[in-house]
N, C-alpha and C positions, 0 to 999 in steps of 0.2 A: 609523780615520783613514788607515792605510796603504792600505787598499783604495780609499778615496776618492781618494787621491793617485795611485794606480796607474791608476784609471779615468780621472782627469783627464788624466794623461800620455798614456794611450791615445787619448783623444778628441783631444788636441792633435796627436798624430802623424797621426791619420786626417785631421784638418782640413788640416794642412800637406801631406800627400800628395795630398789632393784639389785643393788650390790649385796644387801643382806639376804635377799631371796636366793640369789645365785650361790652365795656361800653356804646357806643352810641346805639347799638342794644337793650341793656337792658333798657335804658332810653326811647327809642321810643316804645318798646313793651308794657311797662306798661300802658300808656294812651290808646293805641290801644286795649289792652285786656279789659280795663275798659269800653271803648265804646262798645265793643261787648257784654259785660255783661249787660250794660244798655239797649242795643238794644233788647237783649233776654227778659229782664224784661218788656220792653215796649210792645213787642209783646204779652206776657202773659196777661198784663193788658188790652190790646185792645181786646183779644180773650174772655175775661170774658163776662158774660151775666148778667147785662149790663156792657159795657166796663168801666174801671176805668180811665177816661180821665185825672183826676188830676195827678194820679201816672204816666200815660203815658207821659203827658206833662213834668213832672219833670224829667223823664228818658231822654227825648229828649233834654232837657236843659243840662243835664249832658253829653250826647253824644257830644253836641256842645262844651262844655268846655274841654272835653277830646281831641277832635280834635284840639282845639287851643293849648293845652299843647304840643301835638305832633308836631304841626307846629312850635311852639316857640323853641322846642329842635332842630329841623332841622335847623331853621334859625340861632340859636346860633352856631351850629356846622359849618355851612357854613362860618360864621364870623371867626371862629377859623382857618379855612383853608385859608382864605383870609388875615390873619394877621391884621384884622380890630379890632378896639377897641370894646370890648364887653360891653353890657349894663347890 
């Protein structure tokens, strides 16, 4: 009976870890995908004749923001694993 409980607890932990991993991956992938999209757009605007510098600049600003969002997600995740108080 003890072994069955231990096995069940282990499976429960693995299931929870899998769900958490999937959720974190989804949260981090979103801003990274957005940054790639903005980078592609920026390159297109720079390749125009003449280059559209205002649009390219706006895209670079969005890339920086997307990077900060991904960074914040990772930082909050690290706090979760450290059992620290989240902000």
